[in-house]
C-alpha positions as CSV (number, residue, x, y, z in Angstrom):
1,M,86.1,98.0,114.7
2,I,87.8,101.1,116.1
3,K,86.0,103.5,118.4
4,P,87.3,106.7,120.0
5,L,86.6,107.5,123.6
6,T,87.3,110.9,125.1
7,I,87.7,111.3,128.9
8,N,87.9,114.6,130.7
9,T,90.0,114.4,133.8
10,T,89.8,117.0,136.6
11,R,92.9,116.2,138.6
12,Q,95.8,113.8,139.0
13,G,94.9,110.3,139.9
14,L,93.1,107.1,138.9
15,L,89.8,107.5,137.1
16,N,87.6,104.3,136.7
17,I,86.7,104.1,133.0
18,T,85.3,100.5,133.1
19,S,81.7,101.6,132.4
20,P,82.2,103.6,129.2
21,V,84.5,100.9,127.8
22,A,82.1,98.1,128.7
23,A,79.3,100.1,127.0
24,I,81.3,100.3,123.8
25,V,81.9,96.5,124.0
26,R,78.1,95.8,124.5
27,E,77.1,98.1,121.6
28,S,79.5,96.3,119.3
29,N,77.5,93.0,119.6
30,L,80.9,91.2,119.6
31,H,80.4,87.8,121.3
32,E,84.0,87.0,121.8
33,G,87.3,88.6,120.8
34,L,89.7,91.2,122.2
35,C,89.3,94.8,123.4
36,T,92.5,96.8,123.0
37,L,92.7,100.2,124.6
38,F,95.3,102.8,123.8
39,V,95.7,106.3,125.3
40,Q,97.1,108.9,122.9
41,H,99.2,110.8,125.4
42,T,102.6,110.8,127.0
43,S,101.4,112.1,130.4
44,A,98.6,109.6,131.2
45,S,98.4,105.9,131.2
46,L,96.1,102.9,131.6
47,I,96.0,100.2,134.2
48,I,93.8,97.4,135.5
49,Q,93.5,97.6,139.2
50,E,91.2,96.7,142.2
51,N,87.9,98.5,142.0
52,A,86.4,97.6,145.3
53,D,88.5,99.2,148.1
54,P,89.3,102.9,147.4
55,S,92.3,102.7,149.6
56,A,94.1,100.6,147.0
57,K,93.7,103.4,144.5
58,R,94.9,106.0,147.0
59,D,97.9,103.9,148.0
60,L,99.0,103.5,144.4
61,E,98.6,107.2,143.7
62,H,100.7,108.1,146.8
63,W,103.3,105.5,146.1
64,L,103.9,106.7,142.5
65,N,104.0,110.4,143.6
66,R,106.6,109.5,146.2
67,L,108.6,107.4,143.7
68,V,108.6,110.2,141.0
69,E,108.7,113.5,142.8
70,E,108.2,116.9,141.3
71,N,111.0,119.5,141.3
72,D,113.9,117.1,140.9
73,P,116.9,119.2,140.0
74,L,117.9,116.6,137.4
75,Y,114.8,117.4,135.3
76,T,115.4,119.8,132.3
77,H,112.0,119.2,130.7
78,T,109.9,121.6,132.8
79,L,108.3,123.9,130.2
80,E,104.8,123.1,131.3
81,G,105.4,123.2,135.1
82,P,106.9,121.0,137.8
83,D,104.5,118.1,137.1
84,D,105.6,117.9,133.4
85,M,108.6,115.6,133.5
86,P,107.2,113.5,136.4
87,A,104.1,112.9,134.3
88,H,106.2,111.5,131.4
89,I,108.2,109.3,133.7
90,K,105.0,107.9,135.4
91,C,103.7,107.2,131.9
92,A,106.9,105.3,131.0
93,L,106.6,103.2,134.2
94,T,103.0,102.2,133.6
95,A,101.3,101.4,130.3
96,T,99.7,103.2,127.3
97,S,97.7,100.2,126.1
98,L,95.8,97.3,127.5
99,A,94.3,94.1,126.0
100,I,91.2,92.6,127.6
101,P,89.5,89.5,126.3
102,I,85.8,89.7,125.4
103,A,83.8,86.6,126.4
104,E,80.0,86.2,126.0
105,G,79.7,89.8,124.9
106,Q,81.4,91.3,128.0
107,L,84.9,92.3,129.1
108,A,86.4,89.2,130.8
109,L,87.6,91.2,133.9
110,G,88.0,89.5,137.2
111,T,85.5,90.2,140.1
112,W,87.7,93.0,141.6
113,Q,89.2,94.4,138.4
114,G,88.5,97.8,136.9
115,I,90.0,99.7,134.0
116,Y,91.6,103.0,135.0
117,L,92.9,106.0,133.2
118,W,95.8,107.3,135.3
119,E,96.1,111.1,134.9
120,H,99.6,112.1,135.8
121,R,99.2,115.9,135.4
122,R,97.8,117.9,138.4
123,R,95.4,119.8,136.2
124,G,92.6,118.3,134.3
125,E,93.1,117.3,130.7
126,R,91.0,116.0,127.8
127,R,92.3,112.5,127.1
128,N,91.8,110.6,123.9
129,L,91.6,106.9,123.8
130,V,91.3,104.5,120.9
131,I,89.4,101.3,121.4
132,H,89.9,98.5,119.0
133,L,87.5,95.6,119.1
134,G,88.3,92.4,117.1
135,G,87.1,88.9,117.1
């Protein structure tokens, strides 16, 4: 089964999308299997990360922005602004897909794990994800 999921972001950073993904899994009535997520963009990514302490999210965002800075004179791909090429590099360093087991009708995430869409552009975007459920 393939389900689309559209997420509207408002800014750069990590957005917890665990709830809408978990809802799709519940609605599928799949008892066990695999949930594969794929983001259809080259300037956003997906990660599984701690969902309890917001400082972990902030630290990750700050670290990646320091690692891949805007306005690097080596960038030639700047048509859409100073965050354009850095967004592509950040996407390349992270992931565009995730695979999460489904057990007893639920995502088999650990206690402190959440699914995050990582928006790498400073402005908000409409992000399309494809969710594949199989089992």
